[in-house]
DRENDO-1510 file (C-alpha; in Angstrom, 1 decimal, always signed):
<recs>
REC; n; res; u; v; w
REC; 1; UNK; -18.8; -78.2; +59.2 .
REC; 2; UNK; -16.9; -75.0; +58.4 .
REC; 3; UNK; -20.2; -73.0; +58.0 .
REC; 4; UNK; -19.0; -71.7; +54.7 .
REC; 5; UNK; -21.6; -69.8; +52.6 .
REC; 6; UNK; -20.1; -70.9; +49.2 .
REC; 7; UNK; -18.6; -74.1; +48.0 .
REC; 8; UNK; -17.4; -74.8; +44.4 .
REC; 9; UNK; -19.1; -71.6; +43.3 .
REC; 10; UNK; -22.5; -72.3; +44.6 .
REC; 11; UNK; -24.4; -71.5; +47.9 .
REC; 12; UNK; -23.9; -74.3; +50.5 .
REC; 13; UNK; -26.9; -76.2; +51.8 .
REC; 14; UNK; -26.5; -74.7; +55.3 .
REC; 15; UNK; -26.4; -71.2; +53.8 .
REC; 16; UNK; -29.7; -71.9; +51.9 .
REC; 17; UNK; -31.6; -73.9; +54.4 .
REC; 18; UNK; -29.8; -73.8; +57.7 .
REC; 19; UNK; -27.3; -76.0; +59.4 .
REC; 20; UNK; -29.9; -78.4; +60.9 .
REC; 21; UNK; -31.4; -79.2; +57.6 .
REC; 22; UNK; -28.0; -79.7; +56.0 .
REC; 23; UNK; -26.9; -82.1; +58.7 .
REC; 24; UNK; -30.1; -84.1; +58.6 .
REC; 25; UNK; -30.1; -84.4; +54.7 .
REC; 26; UNK; -26.5; -85.4; +54.9 .
REC; 27; UNK; -27.4; -88.2; +57.4 .
REC; 28; UNK; -30.2; -89.2; +55.1 .
REC; 29; UNK; -27.9; -89.6; +52.1 .
REC; 30; UNK; -25.3; -91.4; +54.2 .
REC; 31; UNK; -27.8; -94.0; +55.5 .
REC; 32; UNK; -29.5; -94.4; +52.1 .
REC; 33; UNK; -26.1; -95.3; +50.7 .
REC; 34; UNK; -25.9; -98.1; +53.3 .
REC; 35; UNK; -29.3; -99.3; +52.3 .
REC; 36; UNK; -28.2; -99.5; +48.7 .
REC; 37; UNK; -25.0; -101.4; +49.6 .
REC; 38; UNK; -27.0; -103.9; +51.7 .
REC; 39; UNK; -29.1; -104.7; +48.6 .
REC; 40; UNK; -25.8; -105.3; +46.7 .
REC; 41; UNK; -24.6; -107.6; +49.5 .
REC; 42; UNK; -21.0; -106.6; +49.2 .
REC; 43; UNK; -19.4; -106.4; +52.6 .
REC; 44; UNK; -16.1; -105.1; +51.3 .
REC; 45; UNK; -17.9; -102.1; +49.8 .
REC; 46; UNK; -19.7; -101.5; +53.1 .
REC; 47; UNK; -16.4; -101.7; +55.0 .
REC; 48; UNK; -14.8; -99.1; +52.7 .
REC; 49; UNK; -17.6; -96.6; +53.2 .
REC; 50; UNK; -17.8; -97.2; +56.9 .
REC; 51; UNK; -14.1; -96.7; +57.3 .
REC; 52; UNK; -14.1; -93.6; +55.2 .
REC; 53; UNK; -16.9; -92.0; +57.2 .
REC; 54; UNK; -15.1; -92.8; +60.4 .
REC; 55; UNK; -11.8; -91.5; +59.1 .
REC; 56; UNK; -13.4; -88.3; +57.7 .
REC; 57; UNK; -14.8; -87.5; +61.1 .
REC; 58; UNK; -11.4; -88.0; +62.6 .
REC; 59; UNK; -9.8; -85.7; +60.1 .
REC; 60; UNK; -12.3; -82.9; +60.8 .
REC; 61; UNK; -11.7; -83.2; +64.5 .
REC; 62; UNK; -7.9; -83.1; +63.9 .
REC; 63; UNK; -8.4; -80.0; +61.8 .
REC; 64; UNK; -10.3; -78.3; +64.6 .
REC; 65; UNK; -7.6; -79.2; +67.1 .
REC; 66; UNK; -5.0; -77.7; +64.7 .
REC; 67; UNK; -7.0; -74.5; +64.2 .
REC; 68; UNK; -5.3; -71.3; +65.3 .
REC; 69; UNK; -2.1; -73.2; +66.1 .
REC; 70; UNK; +0.9; -71.8; +64.1 .
REC; 71; UNK; +3.1; -74.7; +65.2 .
REC; 72; UNK; +1.3; -77.1; +62.9 .
REC; 73; UNK; +4.0; -78.9; +60.8 .
REC; 74; UNK; +3.9; -80.8; +57.5 .
REC; 75; UNK; +3.3; -84.2; +59.2 .
REC; 76; UNK; +0.2; -82.8; +61.0 .
REC; 77; UNK; -1.0; -81.1; +57.9 .
REC; 78; UNK; -1.0; -84.4; +55.9 .
REC; 79; UNK; -2.6; -86.3; +58.8 .
REC; 80; UNK; -5.6; -83.9; +58.3 .
REC; 81; UNK; -5.9; -83.8; +54.5 .
REC; 82; UNK; -5.4; -87.6; +54.2 .
REC; 83; UNK; -8.3; -88.1; +56.6 .
REC; 84; UNK; -10.7; -85.3; +55.5 .
REC; 85; UNK; -10.1; -85.4; +51.7 .
REC; 86; UNK; -7.9; -88.1; +50.4 .
REC; 87; UNK; -9.7; -90.9; +52.3 .
REC; 88; UNK; -12.8; -90.2; +50.2 .
REC; 89; UNK; -10.8; -90.7; +47.0 .
REC; 90; UNK; -9.3; -93.8; +48.5 .
REC; 91; UNK; -12.7; -95.3; +49.5 .
REC; 92; UNK; -14.0; -94.7; +46.0 .
REC; 93; UNK; -11.1; -96.6; +44.5 .
REC; 94; UNK; -11.2; -99.4; +47.1 .
REC; 95; UNK; -14.8; -100.1; +46.2 .
REC; 96; UNK; -14.0; -100.8; +42.6 .
REC; 97; UNK; -10.3; -101.3; +41.9 .
REC; 98; UNK; -7.2; -103.1; +42.9 .
REC; 99; UNK; -4.6; -101.9; +45.4 .
REC; 100; UNK; -2.6; -100.0; +42.8 .
REC; 101; UNK; -5.6; -97.7; +42.1 .
REC; 102; UNK; -6.1; -97.3; +45.9 .
REC; 103; UNK; -2.5; -95.8; +46.1 .
REC; 104; UNK; -3.2; -93.7; +43.1 .
REC; 105; UNK; -6.4; -92.4; +44.6 .
REC; 106; UNK; -4.6; -91.4; +47.8 .
REC; 107; UNK; -2.0; -89.4; +45.8 .
REC; 108; UNK; -4.8; -87.9; +43.7 .
REC; 109; UNK; -6.6; -86.8; +46.8 .
REC; 110; UNK; -3.5; -85.3; +48.4 .
REC; 111; UNK; -2.6; -83.4; +45.2 .
REC; 112; UNK; -6.2; -82.1; +44.9 .
REC; 113; UNK; -6.2; -80.7; +48.4 .
REC; 114; UNK; -2.7; -79.2; +48.1 .
REC; 115; UNK; -3.7; -77.3; +44.9 .
REC; 116; UNK; -7.0; -76.2; +46.6 .
REC; 117; UNK; -4.9; -74.8; +49.4 .
REC; 118; UNK; -2.6; -73.0; +46.9 .
REC; 119; UNK; -5.6; -71.5; +45.1 .
REC; 120; UNK; -6.7; -69.8; +48.4 .
REC; 121; UNK; -3.7; -67.5; +47.8 .
REC; 122; UNK; -3.3; -67.5; +44.0 .
REC; 123; UNK; -6.8; -68.0; +42.6 .
REC; 124; UNK; -9.5; -65.7; +41.5 .
REC; 125; UNK; -12.5; -65.8; +43.9 .
REC; 126; UNK; -15.1; -66.1; +41.0 .
REC; 127; UNK; -13.1; -68.9; +39.4 .
REC; 128; UNK; -12.4; -71.1; +42.4 .
REC; 129; UNK; -15.9; -70.6; +43.9 .
REC; 130; UNK; -15.0; -69.4; +47.4 .
REC; 131; UNK; -13.7; -66.3; +49.0 .
REC; 132; UNK; -9.9; -66.0; +49.0 .
REC; 133; UNK; -8.4; -66.1; +52.5 .
REC; 134; UNK; -11.2; -68.3; +53.9 .
REC; 135; UNK; -8.7; -70.9; +55.3 .
REC; 136; UNK; -6.7; -68.3; +57.1 .
REC; 137; UNK; -9.8; -66.7; +58.6 .
REC; 138; UNK; -10.7; -70.2; +60.0 .
REC; 139; UNK; -7.3; -70.6; +61.5 .
REC; 140; UNK; -6.3; -73.4; +59.2 .
REC; 141; UNK; -2.6; -74.0; +58.8 .
REC; 142; UNK; -2.5; -75.1; +55.2 .
REC; 143; UNK; +0.7; -76.1; +53.3 .
REC; 144; UNK; +1.3; -72.6; +51.7 .
REC; 145; UNK; +1.1; -71.0; +55.2 .
REC; 146; UNK; +3.2; -73.8; +56.7 .
REC; 147; UNK; +6.0; -73.3; +54.1 .
REC; 148; UNK; +5.8; -69.5; +54.4 .
REC; 149; UNK; +6.4; -69.7; +58.1 .
REC; 150; UNK; +9.5; -71.8; +57.5 .
REC; 151; UNK; +11.0; -69.6; +54.9 .
REC; 152; UNK; +10.4; -66.0; +56.0 .
REC; 153; UNK; +11.6; -63.5; +58.6 .
REC; 154; UNK; +10.8; -63.6; +62.3 .
REC; 155; UNK; +8.7; -60.5; +61.9 .
REC; 156; UNK; +6.7; -62.0; +59.1 .
REC; 157; UNK; +6.4; -65.3; +61.0 .
REC; 158; UNK; +5.0; -63.4; +64.0 .
REC; 159; UNK; +2.4; -61.7; +61.7 .
REC; 160; UNK; +1.4; -65.1; +60.3 .
REC; 161; UNK; +1.1; -66.6; +63.8 .
REC; 162; UNK; -1.0; -63.8; +65.1 .
REC; 163; UNK; -3.4; -64.2; +62.1 .
REC; 164; UNK; -3.7; -67.9; +62.6 .
REC; 165; UNK; -4.5; -67.5; +66.3 .
REC; 166; UNK; -7.0; -64.7; +65.8 .
REC; 167; UNK; -8.4; -65.6; +62.3 .
REC; 168; UNK; -8.4; -61.9; +61.6 .
REC; 169; UNK; -5.1; -60.9; +60.0 .
REC; 170; UNK; -4.2; -58.8; +57.0 .
REC; 171; UNK; -4.8; -61.3; +54.3 .
REC; 172; UNK; -3.2; -59.1; +51.5 .
REC; 173; UNK; +0.0; -58.7; +53.5 .
REC; 174; UNK; +0.1; -62.4; +54.5 .
REC; 175; UNK; -0.6; -63.4; +50.9 .
REC; 176; UNK; +2.4; -61.3; +49.8 .
REC; 177; UNK; +4.5; -63.1; +52.4 .
REC; 178; UNK; +3.4; -66.5; +51.1 .
REC; 179; UNK; +4.2; -65.5; +47.5 .
REC; 180; UNK; +7.6; -63.9; +48.3 .
REC; 181; UNK; +8.7; -66.8; +50.5 .
REC; 182; UNK; +8.4; -69.2; +47.5 .
REC; 183; UNK; +5.8; -71.2; +49.5 .
REC; 184; UNK; +3.6; -71.6; +46.4 .
REC; 185; UNK; +6.5; -73.0; +44.4 .
REC; 186; UNK; +7.3; -75.4; +47.1 .
REC; 187; UNK; +3.6; -76.5; +47.3 .
REC; 188; UNK; +3.7; -77.0; +43.5 .
REC; 189; UNK; +6.7; -79.3; +44.0 .
REC; 190; UNK; +5.0; -81.2; +46.7 .
REC; 191; UNK; +1.9; -81.7; +44.6 .
REC; 192; UNK; +4.1; -82.9; +41.8 .
REC; 193; UNK; +5.6; -85.5; +44.2 .
REC; 194; UNK; +2.1; -86.8; +44.8 .
REC; 195; UNK; +1.6; -86.8; +41.0 .
REC; 196; UNK; +4.7; -89.1; +40.6 .
REC; 197; UNK; +3.5; -91.3; +43.4 .
REC; 198; UNK; +0.1; -91.7; +41.7 .
REC; 199; UNK; +1.7; -92.2; +38.3 .
REC; 200; UNK; +4.0; -95.0; +39.7 .
REC; 201; UNK; +1.0; -96.8; +41.2 .
REC; 202; UNK; -0.9; -96.6; +37.9 .
REC; 203; UNK; +2.1; -97.9; +35.8 .
REC; 204; UNK; +1.7; -101.2; +37.6 .
REC; 205; UNK; -1.5; -101.7; +35.6 .
REC; 206; UNK; -1.6; -102.9; +32.0 .
REC; 207; UNK; -1.8; -100.1; +29.4 .
REC; 208; UNK; -5.4; -99.1; +28.5 .
REC; 209; UNK; -7.5; -96.1; +27.7 .
REC; 210; UNK; -8.8; -96.4; +31.3 .
REC; 211; UNK; -5.3; -96.1; +32.8 .
REC; 212; UNK; -4.6; -93.2; +30.4 .
REC; 213; UNK; -7.7; -91.4; +31.6 .
REC; 214; UNK; -6.7; -91.8; +35.2 .
REC; 215; UNK; -3.2; -90.4; +34.4 .
REC; 216; UNK; -4.8; -87.4; +32.6 .
REC; 217; UNK; -7.0; -86.8; +35.7 .
REC; 218; UNK; -3.9; -86.7; +37.9 .
REC; 219; UNK; -2.1; -84.2; +35.6 .
REC; 220; UNK; -5.2; -82.0; +35.4 .
REC; 221; UNK; -5.6; -82.0; +39.2 .
REC; 222; UNK; -2.0; -80.7; +39.7 .
REC; 223; UNK; -2.2; -78.1; +36.9 .
REC; 224; UNK; -5.8; -76.8; +37.4 .
REC; 225; UNK; -6.4; -73.2; +38.2 .
REC; 226; UNK; -9.8; -73.5; +39.8 .
</recs>
């Protein structure tokens, strides 16, 4: 959708074979998954995937609407990431687990995306598998940029707004503003709130190695550097 050339450190399908092929193969995989679920005969599983696919499309559209709009606030940011990222984690949990794990998965998905957005300003390109500043060039108002706008000077805010609108700002300068405004620290705190939300959901389950593994995954997601 974002026509990115690299994802998770590897060339994307559309970069290798073109956008048409990538879309058609994606459609093939999507419809094949429904064929497999029909064989299983589980309507709840089918409902979860159908809902996720619909919500995912909604999230991508909302992100497009928000692009190049510096007035995007935290509420609108979470409306996007819950639909385009966290809903996939939620769907996976809904297919196989109780409501407690569903809540955990939503928190996990939110934390994962927040850390991803932080790494766009603090990561190393070769480690995180994408070019730094890619979100800014696409006009995306991610949480670090959102917090930076709220906690910087009018001059810096104008610089950020112009970069969001044009997708062609001075990334090094804006990255410095993000760091100096303590936006990354605030993002870290917000990700840790999601961690606590997910942890609280898991603690409703009986102690087990499985619960412990899910907790470890949550802590890793918040602390990862790639």
